[in-house]
N, C-alpha and C positions, 0 to 999 in steps of 0.2 A: 542582116541577121537579127538586129534588135526588133525589127518589124515582125519577122517570122516568129520569134520567141513570144512576142506579145500576142500574136494570132493563136499560137498553141495554147497559151494560158487561157485565152478567151474560150477556146473550144473545150478545154478541160473543165472550166468553170460551168459552162452550159451543161455538159454531161453530168456533172455532180448534182446540179440543181434538178435535172430531169430524174436522176436516180432517186433523189430525196423525195421528190413529188410522188413518184410511183410507190415508194415505200409507205408514204403517208396515206395514199389512196388505198393500198392493200390493207393497212391497219384499220382504216375507217370501214372498209368493206367487211372485214372479219368482225369488227365490233358491231356493225349493223346487223350481220347475220346472227350473231349471238343474241342481240336484242330482239330480233324478229322471232327466233326460236323460243325465246323466253315468253313471248306474248302471243304465241299461236292460239287462235280461238279454238276452244274445245280441247285444249291440252288437259290430260288427265293424270292421275297419280296411281301407280300400282304399289301399294304398301310403302309409300314414301319416295318412290322413284318416278321422275317425269317420263312420259311417253307421248308421242305425237300421233294422233289418229289411230293408235293401236296397230300399226303396221309392222309385220315381221321383216327382218333384214336377212335374206338367205345367206347361209354360210357363217352366221354368228355362232361362236362356240365358246366353251369355257376356257379359263386361264390354264387349265390342266388338259385341254383338248376335248374331243368328243367323248360322250359317255360310252362305256364299253358294254357290249352284250354280256349279261351275267350268265355264267355257266356253273354247273355242279351245285345248283340249289338243292337243298334237301328234298327228296322226292315227296311231292304232294303235301308238304306242310302247309297248313292254313292259318292265317291270321285274320281276325275279324275286328273291325272298328264299328261298334254299334253306338249310335247317338243316344244320349240320355233320354229316358222316358219322360222326364220332367219338361222337356222342351217342345216347342210346336213343330219343329222339323224332326221327323223320325226316319229311321232307315239304317243302312249299314253299307260299308265297303269291305268286301271280303277279298283276300289275296291268297292265292294258292300256288305253290310251286308247281310248274308243269312237270309232267311225268318224265320228260327227257332231261330235266334239270336246267333247261334254257328259259330264262325269263320267268315272269309271274303272270298268272291268269287272274283278272279282276272281275268281280261280280258286284255290281253297284245297284242299290235300290234306295230311292229317296222319295219322301212324300211330305205333305204339309208345308211346302215352300211358300213364302209370302207372295205378295202381289207381283204379277209379271212385270210391272213397271220397275221393279228392282233388279230384274234379270237382264241378260242371261246369267244364270248362277254358275259359280265355279267351285271346284273342289280340288284340293292339293294335299299331298303328303307333306307335313311340316317336320322340321328337324328335331323338335323336342316334344316330349309327351305332355299331355294335359295334366296340370297339378291337381291336387286333391280339392282345391277350391273351384275347379272348373273354369279357370281363367284361360280363354282361348288365346289371348295375346301372349301368354307365357310360352306358347309353343314355338315362338320366334318365326324365322323365315322358312321358305320352302326347302325341302331336302335338295341340296345342291352340292354334292361332293366334288364336282368339277369346276366350281366357282364360276358359273356362267352368268348369274344374275338374272333379274326379271326383264330387263330392258336391253334390246328390243324384245317384243313378244316372241314366243315360240313359233317356229315354222314347222307345222305338223307334217310337211312333206319330207322333213329331215329330223325325225324324232331324236336321233343321236346327238343333235346340237342343242336340245332343250334341257332344262333342268330335270333331273330324275323325278322329282316330286310333282312336276307340273302335269298332272293327269289330264285336266281339261285342255291344256294347251296342245297336248299330243293326241287326245282322243275325243275331244268335243265338249262343249259347254252343256249345261243343264237348261233346257228350254221349255220343258213341260213338267207338270206334277200331277200324278206320280211319275217318276222317272226311273227307267231301268236300262242298264247297258252291260255288256260283257265284251271283254277284249283281252288280248295278251299284250303285255308290255315287256319288251326284251331288256330293259335297263334297270328295273327295280329288282330287288333280291330278297329272298327269305333266308339267306345265309348270314348268320351272325358274324360280325367282325369286318364286313365290307362297308364302305361308305354308303353304298346303295341299299343297305339293309333297312327294312321298314318295321321290323318287329318291335323295336323299342321307341317307335315314333307315333305320330298321330295324324288324323285326317281333319281337315278344316273345310267347312262349307262357307262360301263367300257370296255376297251380292255382287252385282256388276262393278260397283265402285270399290270392291275388295274389302268392304266391311265384313268382319267375321261374325257369322250368324250362329254357328254350332260347331262343335268339335268333339272328338272321341279318340281314345287310345286304341292302337292295335293290340290285340291279345291273342296268344296262341290258343286255338280251339280244337285243332284236329291235325292228325298226321296220316289220315286215310287217303289213299290214292283214288282218283276218279279217272277212268280210262278215256274220258271224252276231252280232257284238256290237251292242249297242243303247244308247240313252241313257236308259233307264227303270230303275226299281228292280226290275223283274221278273226272274225267273230266265231265263237265256239259254243256249242250248247252244253250246259252243265246243270246240275240240280241246284236250285236256289237254297243256300245254306240257312239253317235256323240261326238267328242272330245270337251273339253272345250277350247275355243279360248282365253285363258288368259295367265298367266305367264308360263314366261318360265317353293296222287300223279298226275304229269304234262303229258299232251299229246299234241303234236303238232297238230294244227288244219289243216284241209284239205286245198288243194290249193284253192278250192272255197271259203272257209272262209277267207283265206288271201286276195283274190280278193275283197270279200265283205268289208273287213276291210279297204282296200285301197280306195275303192269307197266312203265309209262312211267318211273317213278322208278327202277326197278331196272335199266333198260337202260343 
């Protein structure tokens, strides 16, 4: 019996040592993985948050769930964010409530972008308006009522999982100058009181490394309906709006439309 007891103790001791060794290996592996992630070549930063290779992770959503399709937006209300005439980057982002009240139709025109080496360029709806001193940093982060965050990057095949304000993430970056695009976004809103409301917020233009290059506030400019707007994510033809001369899926529009936008902007 004594020999049997000694044998059992020896077996238990061996199992304990193996278990402890496995735990040590697991901890070392996790620490090594964290170190490797921290030192990945080419790791970039999106407004202070790390991302690796800019790859979206399908299914990522906000802490409050996916963004809801906005309904009952005031018919054809238009907000226009026109970049200040004192800056090198000119243009506007116009947002019009669709005639059926579902989502918002965006009309984008940008020109005077800096060297292509700084692109592709990004533009987003930011949570706060531009203050009187024109400080774009004061507009804070992207409009994000569902607390999704910027990391990992938006998966444009699942726009409901993206930040509401991440327009380029959902509809494409700016790769040429002049640039024009038109699209419907089902998750932004022109209805005051909603977290997705854009009327009291701003637009920011960024370089590829997310440096803020220009910004402007959305201003109410029109309540006139245009029958050509729709409630889908497809490209829709609309009249290019005359920009407000105040404060500071996507398809690229044809060269003719770009020219028309430039002429309208200069009038």
